Each structure stands twice: as structure tokens, then as C-alpha cells.
C-alpha positions in Angstrom: 122.5 100.3 98.3 121.1 99.0 101.6 119.3 95.7 101.2 117.3 95.5 103.7 99.2 95.9 108.5 98.9 98.3 110.9 100.8 99.0 114.1 98.8 101.7 115.9 100.1 104.4 118.0 98.8 107.5 119.8 97.8 110.1 117.2 98.3 107.9 114.1 96.2 109.0 111.1 94.0 106.6 109.2 94.9 106.3 105.5 92.7 105.2 102.6 92.0 101.4 102.7 95.1 99.5 101.5 97.6 102.3 101.6 100.2 102.0 104.4 100.4 105.0 106.6 104.0 104.9 108.0 103.8 107.9 110.2 104.2 105.8 113.3 104.2 102.0 112.7 105.8 102.1 109.3 105.0 98.4 109.1 105.1 96.4 105.8 101.8 94.8 106.8 99.1 96.3 104.6 96.4 98.5 106.3 92.7 98.4 105.6 92.3 94.7 106.5 90.6 93.2 109.6 93.5 90.8 110.1 94.4 91.5 113.7 94.1 88.4 115.9 93.7 88.8 119.6 94.8 86.1 122.1 94.0 86.0 125.8 93.2 89.5 127.1 96.3 91.5 126.1 98.0 89.8 123.2 97.3 90.6 119.5 99.2 89.8 116.3 99.1 90.0 112.5 101.5 89.3 109.7 102.2 88.7 106.1 103.5 85.7 104.0 104.9 86.8 100.6 106.2 85.0 97.5 107.9 86.9 94.7 110.0 87.0 91.5 112.8 89.7 91.4 114.9 90.8 88.5 117.3 93.6 89.5 119.4 94.5 86.5 121.3 97.1 88.6 123.3 94.3 90.2 123.8 92.1 87.1 127.6 92.4 87.8 127.1 90.3 91.0 125.6 87.3 89.2 122.6 87.4 91.7 120.3 89.7 89.9 117.4 87.3 89.2 115.7 85.1 91.8 112.5 83.7 93.2 112.0 84.2 96.9 109.7 84.0 99.9 109.5 86.0 103.1 107.2 86.8 106.0 106.4 89.2 108.8 105.0 88.6 112.2 103.9 91.5 114.4 102.8 90.5 117.9 101.9 93.2 120.5 101.3 92.9 124.2 99.1 95.6 125.8 98.4 96.3 129.5 96.4 99.3 130.8 96.9 100.6 134.3 94.8 103.7 135.0 95.8 106.5 132.7 98.8 104.6 131.5 99.1 102.0 128.7 102.1 99.8 128.5 103.0 97.9 125.3 105.7 95.5 124.0 105.6 96.5 120.3 107.4 94.1 118.0 107.8 93.2 114.4 109.9 90.3 113.1 111.0 89.5 109.6 111.5 86.0 108.3 113.8 86.2 105.3 115.1 83.6 102.8 118.9 83.9 102.5 121.0 83.6 99.4 122.8 80.4 98.5 126.5 80.1 99.4 127.9 79.9 95.9 128.2 83.6 95.3 130.5 85.2 92.7 133.5 86.6 94.7 136.3 86.4 92.2 137.4 90.1 92.5 138.2 92.6 95.3 135.3 94.7 94.2 132.7 91.9 94.3 134.1 90.9 97.8 133.6 94.4 99.1 129.8 94.0 98.4 129.5 90.6 100.1 127.5 92.1 103.0 124.8 93.4 100.6 123.8 89.8 100.0 124.2 88.5 103.5 120.6 88.2 104.6 119.6 87.2 108.1 116.9 84.5 108.1 115.4 86.2 111.3 115.4 90.0 111.7 114.2 92.2 114.5 112.5 95.1 112.7 111.0 96.5 115.8 111.2 95.6 119.5 110.4 98.4 121.9 108.9 98.9 125.3 106.2 101.6 124.9 104.4 103.8 127.5 101.4 105.9 126.5 100.1 108.6 128.9 97.7 111.2 127.7 99.5 113.2 124.9 102.8 111.5 125.5 104.4 108.3 124.1 107.8 107.0 125.3 109.8 104.2 123.7 113.0 102.4 124.4 114.4 99.7 122.1 114.3 99.5 118.3 111.6 101.5 116.7 110.7 103.4 113.5 112.9 106.4 112.9 111.1 109.7 113.7 112.9 111.4 110.8 110.3 112.3 108.2 107.2 110.3 107.2 106.5 107.8 104.5 103.0 106.8 103.3 103.5 104.6 100.2 103.1 100.8 100.3 106.2 98.6 100.3 106.4 95.0 99.0 109.8 93.8 100.2 111.3 93.2 103.6 114.4 94.8 102.3 112.4 97.9 101.4 114.4 98.2 98.2 111.2 99.3 96.3 111.4 102.8 98.0 112.6 106.2 96.8 116.4 106.8 96.5 116.7 109.1 99.6 114.9 106.4 101.7 117.1 103.4 100.5 120.4 105.4 100.5 120.3 108.1 103.1 117.5 107.9 105.7 117.5 105.0 108.2 114.3 103.0 108.5 114.8 102.1 112.1 116.7 103.5 115.1 117.7 101.9 118.4 117.6 104.1 121.5 115.0 106.1 123.4 112.2 108.3 122.0 109.7 110.8 123.3 106.6 111.5 121.2 104.1 114.3 121.9 100.8 115.0 120.0 98.2 117.5 121.0 95.6 118.8 118.5 97.4 119.4 115.2 100.9 119.6 116.7 103.2 116.6 116.8 106.8 116.4 118.0 109.4 113.7 118.3 112.9 113.6 119.8 115.2 110.6 120.1 118.7 109.7 121.3 119.8 106.7 119.3 122.8 104.7 118.1 122.5 106.3 114.8 122.4 103.0 113.0 119.6 100.4 113.0 121.2 97.9 115.3 123.8 97.8 118.1 126.4 100.6 117.9 130.0 100.1 116.8 131.3 103.1 118.8 130.2 105.4 121.7 128.8 108.1 119.4 125.1 108.7 119.7 122.7 110.5 117.3 120.0 113.1 117.9 116.9 112.6 115.7 114.0 115.0 115.9 110.9 116.1 114.1 108.2 118.7 114.6 105.1 119.1 112.5 101.4 119.6 112.1 99.0 116.7 111.2 95.4 116.0 110.6 93.4 113.2 109.0 93.8 114.7 105.6 97.1 116.5 105.6 100.5 116.6 107.3 103.7 118.7 107.2 106.9 118.5 109.2 110.6 119.2 109.4 113.2 116.8 110.7 116.9 116.5 111.5 119.5 113.8 112.3 122.8 114.9 113.8 125.8 112.6 114.6 129.6 112.9 114.5 129.8 109.6 112.4 129.2 105.9 112.4 132.0 103.3 112.9 135.5 103.4 114.3 137.5 106.7 113.9 139.4 105.8 110.7 136.2 104.6 109.0 133.6 106.9 110.3 131.0 108.0 107.8 128.8 111.0 108.0 125.1 110.4 108.4 123.6 113.8 108.9 120.5 115.1 107.1 117.8 117.8 107.4 114.5 117.4 105.8 110.9 118.4 105.2 107.9 116.2 104.5 104.2 116.7 103.5 101.1 114.8 102.7 97.6 115.6 101.4 94.8 113.1 101.2 91.5 113.5 99.3 89.1 110.6 98.8 91.0 107.7 97.2 94.0 109.9 96.3 97.0 110.5 98.5 100.0 112.8 97.6 103.2 112.8 99.7 106.7 114.1 99.3 110.0 114.4 101.2 113.1 116.5 100.6 116.5 116.3 102.4 119.8 118.0 102.5 122.2 115.1 103.1 125.8 114.9 104.4 127.5 111.6 103.6 130.9 110.0 102.9 134.0 109.2 105.1 135.1 111.8 107.6 138.8 111.2 106.8 140.4 110.6 103.4 142.5 107.5 102.8 140.1 104.7 103.6 139.9 102.2 100.8 136.3 101.4 99.8 137.4 97.9 98.8 138.0 97.2 102.5 134.4 97.8 103.4 132.9 94.7 105.1 129.5 96.3 105.9 126.5 97.0 103.5 127.9 99.2 100.7 126.2 101.6 98.4 126.1 100.6 94.7 125.9 104.4 94.0 129.5 105.1 95.4 128.3 107.0 98.5 131.1 105.3 100.6 133.8 107.8 99.5 135.7 110.8 100.9 135.5 114.4 99.7 139.3 114.4 100.0 139.3 116.9 102.8 139.4 116.0 106.5 136.0 116.4 108.3 134.4 117.7 105.1 131.4 115.7 104.1 130.1 115.1 100.6 126.7 116.9 100.4 123.6 116.7 98.2 119.9 117.5 97.9 117.3 114.8 97.3 113.6 114.6 97.0 110.7 112.4 95.8 107.0 113.0 95.0 104.5 110.1 95.5 100.9 109.7 94.3 98.8 106.8 95.6 95.3 105.8 94.5 93.3 103.2 96.4 89.9 102.4 94.8 88.0 99.1 95.4 90.5 96.2 95.1 93.1 98.3 93.3 96.1 100.2 94.7 98.4 102.1 92.3 101.5 104.1 93.2 103.5 106.6 91.0 106.8 107.8 92.5 109.6 109.9 91.1 112.7 111.3 92.8 116.1 112.7 92.2 119.4 113.3 94.2 121.8 116.1 93.2 125.4 116.1 94.6 126.5 119.6 95.7 129.9 119.4 97.3 131.9 116.2 96.5 135.5 117.4 96.3 137.6 114.7 94.8 135.1 111.9 95.5 134.8 109.8 92.3 131.6 108.7 90.5 129.2 111.3 92.1 126.4 112.0 89.7 122.7 112.9 89.7 120.6 109.9 90.5 117.0 109.6 89.2 114.5 106.9 90.2 110.9 106.3 89.0 108.7 103.7 90.5 105.3 102.3 89.4 103.4 99.9 91.6 100.1 98.1 91.0 98.4 95.8 93.5 95.1 94.0 93.2 93.2 92.4 96.1 92.1 89.0 94.8 90.3 88.2 98.1 90.3 89.8 101.6 93.6 88.2 102.7 95.3 87.8 99.2 96.9 90.5 97.1 99.0 90.3 93.9 101.4 93.1 93.1 103.7 94.3 90.4 106.6 96.8 90.7 108.7 98.5 88.0 111.6 100.7 89.0 113.6 102.6 86.4 116.7 104.7 87.0 119.2 106.6 84.9 121.8 104.2 83.5 124.4 103.8 80.7 127.4 104.8 82.8 130.2 102.5 83.8 129.5 101.1 87.3 130.7 98.0 89.2 133.2 95.7 87.4 133.4 98.4 84.7 130.0 97.2 83.3 127.4 99.6 81.9 124.7 100.2 84.5 121.4 98.6 83.6 118.8 100.7 85.4 115.7 98.5 85.5 114.2 96.4 88.4 111.1 94.3 88.1 109.3 92.7 91.1 106.2 90.4 90.8 104.5 88.6 93.6 101.6 87.9 95.9 101.1 88.2 99.7 98.7 86.7 102.2 97.7 88.9 105.1 96.7 87.1 108.3 
């Protein structure tokens, strides 16, 4: 599992008040507020301060499943127009509270998950140089992945309150260069990226692309990500997927869905997952099919229904992931995840929220303990 307000762009649709439209900015700052502050002639900024209580029983084996926390987001943007061109520095920075140092690391398995709990106090979520010209947008830097679309609200900087295929397969951010085109209903994106969110660990590069049709009330598209693997040769992992996404909006209701065919796991057999020193999946995706250059494969989807009426925002989300070809890879099973979110706007800048996430459990997982599949998140956030 990867622990990890509006940023406008050419052609971005406008969602119902309070529901984040992630088609371009994919920011965690809630939309529907007037909290964009402009400084001087070209600088604008907004952000979020958040406090929360989290109880994640999926990681009870780590001894770090229950905590109070605080985090924030700052999103400054610098704009300059020159004739038919608009130039931007588009940025979004996360302020995160790290874990304390006395973590339970008394076994090789717990030590292999150390990176999951290594939280950077300051994180670059987006930092890109952007050029807009008529129907075209060009970006270089770190930006939202063009793969698929997400429209549901998120209440954590780690984005752990998202569907399974979004927390386990699809990257939230890419670093590289991107070209975006929108004319009428048609929209297209193509990007050459590192294939991971940050600086690359090898010379391999990824191709990420999407084509689709979009309007204010509906959207449909298909996407792909293709790369020969992340990491050094002996520890390269597949990260290819192909997907479709759709959205329909009517009054206060918004329905969205994504489906992917995913290729994952190590390219070569023999790498010991206990030697992993990067963020590691608690669902045993860091495995080998047992055959050289043969990925594990699976199909995953989710369906999401949002309602935004008055001060209330509610979200119902359900998704599944089905392994197809896994060879001799251990512990590959169908994963199911249901999410309920309720948020209430106490005042224009203040929102309280509650999240319940339930998965299938009861099987033996980390440390040979029975998986407890329930996660609860309670908190409030102040938008400025």
C-alpha cells in the first residue's frame, strides 16, 4: 500500500459545489469555495489545514494503526500572459506530520515495511512550468498523471482514502513532459515521464497517454501507461496498465467509474521481498510470477457516487481487483474495498468529515496475523 481547492487548467470542467474535479488539477483542496487569494498582479494561492483521527486496523501488525495527526496544503500559482500565450508556475506543496522514531522493527518483515511509515514533512505534490496557447497546454516538471480521471473528494495527503486501483496501481503524479489538447468535446494527453512520482532510479522512461470526450455533464476516456519497469534490473517491477474511465453529472449527483487491466510484480524471479527498502504493498503485489519477463496480471474497477447538496457532501464507493495470471506468486487474492464519506460544511471555510473504509479480511497477512479490514478517519479542515 502506498502511503502517500481548485487548480484550474484549460478545458477543466466545473463540478458540483464541494466535489473535487480531478480531471486536471487533482488537488486535495476542496472546490466550490472562494478561497483563492491573489497577491500583486500575477500571484495567487490557496490551501488547507487539516486535523484528524485515524484508526487503520489493516496495519495493526505494525503497532502504528491508531493516531491523531495534522497536515496542510499550500498551492501557489504564478501567472503571466504574453499575447496569446499564458505562462504559469503551477505548484502544490504538502506539509506532513511524520511518525515518531520508536517504531516496531523487531522482525525482517516489519523492517521491509519501514518506508511505508517514512513520511516527509515537506512534499512536492506538483511543481511544473506550464504554457497555454489556444487549444494546447504544455507542462514540464511534476504534474498530475494524465492516466484516467478521478472526481471524488479526498481527505488525506497520503490519498489512502481512495479506491484500491488508485492506491495500489495507478500513480497519482508523474515527473516529465506533457502535451494536453482540448477542442470542443475532444481531449487528448500524451506524456513522457520517469514512470514514478519522483526522480528516476534508472534510465527507463514511461509513456502515459489518454484520449477522451468531455463536456460539463459527462466524460469518457481510455488511457495507457507503458514502461519496461521501475528500479535497477534485478529489482525492476512492472507498472503497465490500460484503462477506461467515465463520469455523468446531474444536479447534485455525480457518478464516476474507472476500470483497468494491470501488469505488476517483479520482472525477474528470485528477488526477496524482505529486501525491499521502498514503499511496499500490504497486499503482496511486490512478488514474481515465477517466470522471467512475465508479469502478474489482474483486472480492477470501482464505481463512485457523490451527492453535494447544501452543506453536505456524501460519497459511496465500491471496487474490486481480480488477479488473472499470477503463476507461483503467493497470497494473490480478490481484493474488495468499500468506502463511505460524509462531510459537512460548518461555515464557509470549515468542514468536518468522516470516512469509513471496509475491505475483505479474515485471511492471514503480515506477521501471520488475521487481516482486520476496517479503517476509520475523522477530522476537520479549514480552507483558506
